[in-house]
C-alpha positions as CSV (number, residue, x, y, z in Angstrom):
1,M,0.0,0.0,0.0
2,S,1.4,3.4,-1.0
3,Y,2.1,6.1,1.6
4,A,-0.7,8.3,0.1
5,T,-3.2,5.4,0.2
6,R,-2.3,4.6,3.8
7,A,-2.5,8.2,4.9
8,R,-6.0,8.6,3.3
9,T,-7.2,5.4,4.8
10,D,-6.0,6.5,8.3
11,V,-7.7,9.9,8.0
12,V,-11.0,9.3,6.1
13,G,-11.3,5.5,5.6
14,V,-11.3,3.1,2.7
15,F,-12.2,4.7,-0.7
16,V,-14.7,2.9,-2.9
17,P,-15.2,4.2,-6.4
18,R,-18.2,3.4,-8.7
19,A,-17.8,3.6,-12.4
20,A,-19.6,6.3,-14.3
21,A,-23.2,5.5,-15.4
22,L,-26.3,7.1,-16.7
23,P,-28.5,8.1,-13.8
24,P,-31.9,6.3,-13.6
25,V,-35.0,8.0,-15.2
26,G,-38.7,7.5,-15.0
27,A,-38.9,7.2,-11.2
28,A,-36.4,4.3,-11.5
29,T,-33.9,3.4,-8.8
30,D,-30.3,2.4,-9.1
31,D,-28.3,0.8,-6.3
32,L,-24.9,2.5,-6.0
33,F,-23.2,0.7,-3.1
34,S,-23.9,-2.3,-0.9
35,V,-23.1,-2.3,2.8
36,T,-22.2,-5.4,4.8
37,G,-21.8,-5.4,8.5
38,E,-21.4,-2.0,10.3
39,V,-19.6,0.9,8.7
40,L,-19.1,4.6,9.3
41,V,-19.4,6.5,6.0
42,T,-17.1,9.6,6.2
43,A,-17.6,11.1,2.7
44,F,-20.0,10.6,-0.2
45,F,-19.6,12.4,-3.5
46,G,-20.2,12.1,-7.3
47,R,-18.7,13.8,-10.3
48,C,-20.3,14.5,-13.7
49,T,-18.2,12.9,-16.4
50,A,-20.4,13.7,-19.3
51,A,-22.6,16.9,-19.3
52,M,-26.2,16.8,-18.2
53,P,-28.6,18.5,-20.7
54,A,-30.9,21.5,-19.7
55,E,-33.6,19.1,-18.6
56,S,-34.4,19.2,-14.9
57,L,-34.6,15.9,-13.1
58,D,-34.6,15.6,-9.3
59,Y,-32.6,12.9,-7.6
60,Q,-32.8,11.5,-4.1
61,L,-30.2,9.5,-2.2
62,D,-31.6,6.8,0.1
63,F,-30.3,4.0,2.3
64,D,-32.4,0.8,1.9
65,P,-31.7,-1.4,5.0
66,D,-31.8,-5.2,4.4
67,D,-33.9,-5.8,7.5
68,A,-37.1,-4.8,5.6
69,G,-37.2,-1.4,7.4
70,S,-38.2,1.7,5.6
71,D,-35.8,3.6,3.3
72,V,-33.9,6.5,5.0
73,A,-33.3,9.7,3.0
74,M,-29.6,10.4,3.0
75,G,-30.0,13.9,1.4
76,T,-32.5,16.2,0.0
77,A,-33.3,15.9,-3.7
78,L,-31.1,17.8,-6.1
79,A,-32.1,18.9,-9.6
80,F,-29.7,17.6,-12.2
81,D,-30.1,20.4,-14.7
82,S,-27.4,21.7,-17.2
83,M,-24.7,20.1,-15.1
84,A,-21.3,20.7,-16.7
85,T,-18.6,18.0,-17.0
86,G,-16.5,18.1,-13.9
87,T,-19.2,19.3,-11.5
88,W,-19.1,17.5,-8.2
89,V,-22.2,16.3,-6.3
90,V,-21.6,16.3,-2.6
91,L,-23.5,15.1,0.4
92,N,-22.3,17.7,2.8
93,A,-24.1,17.1,6.1
94,T,-25.7,14.4,8.2
95,T,-28.5,12.0,7.2
96,G,-31.3,14.0,5.6
97,G,-28.8,16.8,4.9
98,V,-28.2,18.6,1.6
99,L,-27.1,17.1,-1.7
100,V,-25.4,20.0,-3.6
101,A,-23.8,20.5,-7.0
102,D,-20.5,22.1,-6.4
103,V,-18.1,23.0,-9.2
104,D,-15.0,23.7,-7.1
105,M,-15.6,21.5,-4.0
106,S,-15.9,24.6,-1.8
107,D,-18.6,22.8,0.2
108,G,-16.1,20.2,1.1
109,V,-16.3,16.4,0.8
110,L,-16.2,15.0,4.4
111,L,-19.5,14.6,6.1
112,A,-20.0,16.9,9.1
113,A,-21.3,13.9,11.0
114,P,-20.4,10.5,9.5
115,L,-23.2,8.1,8.7
116,A,-23.4,4.8,10.7
117,L,-24.9,2.2,8.4
118,T,-25.5,-1.6,8.6
119,D,-26.5,-4.2,6.0
120,G,-28.3,-2.6,3.1
121,D,-27.9,-0.6,-0.1
122,I,-27.2,3.1,-0.9
123,K,-29.4,4.0,-3.9
124,I,-30.3,6.9,-6.1
125,T,-33.9,7.5,-7.3
126,E,-35.2,9.8,-9.9
127,A,-37.8,11.7,-7.8
128,G,-39.4,14.1,-10.3
129,G,-38.8,17.0,-12.5
130,G,-40.2,15.6,-15.8
131,G,-37.0,16.0,-17.9
132,T,-34.9,13.5,-19.7
133,L,-31.1,13.0,-19.6
134,G,-30.7,11.6,-23.1
135,T,-28.2,8.8,-23.4
136,T,-24.8,10.6,-22.8
137,A,-25.1,12.1,-19.3
138,R,-22.9,10.2,-16.8
139,L,-22.1,10.4,-13.1
140,E,-19.4,8.5,-11.2
141,W,-19.7,8.1,-7.5
142,G,-17.4,7.4,-4.6
143,L,-17.4,7.2,-0.8
144,T,-15.0,6.6,2.0
145,Y,-15.8,4.5,5.1
146,V,-14.4,3.1,8.2
147,P,-15.4,-0.5,9.2
148,L,-17.0,-0.7,12.6
149,S,-17.4,-4.5,12.7
150,A,-15.1,-7.4,11.6
151,D,-17.3,-7.9,8.5
152,G,-17.9,-4.1,7.8
153,A,-17.4,-3.4,4.1
154,V,-18.8,-1.4,1.2
155,V,-18.7,-2.4,-2.4
156,A,-19.9,-0.7,-5.6
157,V,-22.7,-2.4,-7.4
């Protein structure tokens, strides 16, 4: 493990990237990450890798626990509208906080209060707006986490 990787892991946790993909449309849901065991999510962010057209679609991040409990909103819905390539999408607060588009990362990446999660999935849902994204818009996602249990892990799906 490189010095830089070790330093990042010691400070913010393990980094898990998810390849760029077209966000779901038509009230569809897309699982982004799967959580096993107990983890503490320290940062959650996305980056636009292919521009979003001028069509407003609202997206909501949720945690879907495996224990058949109700979904938990991880952040308020954000309109993906005319998002330029390179724009970051950041969850910058606690559960139920604000999901923001941030061109220069001035809102920061680390969560003000890390999220404690157990077995389940982090998902994104198209929650309204009525627009379309065409076929070229892409977002890549990433998060960092610290395992809290021996089996604590997060994988991209």
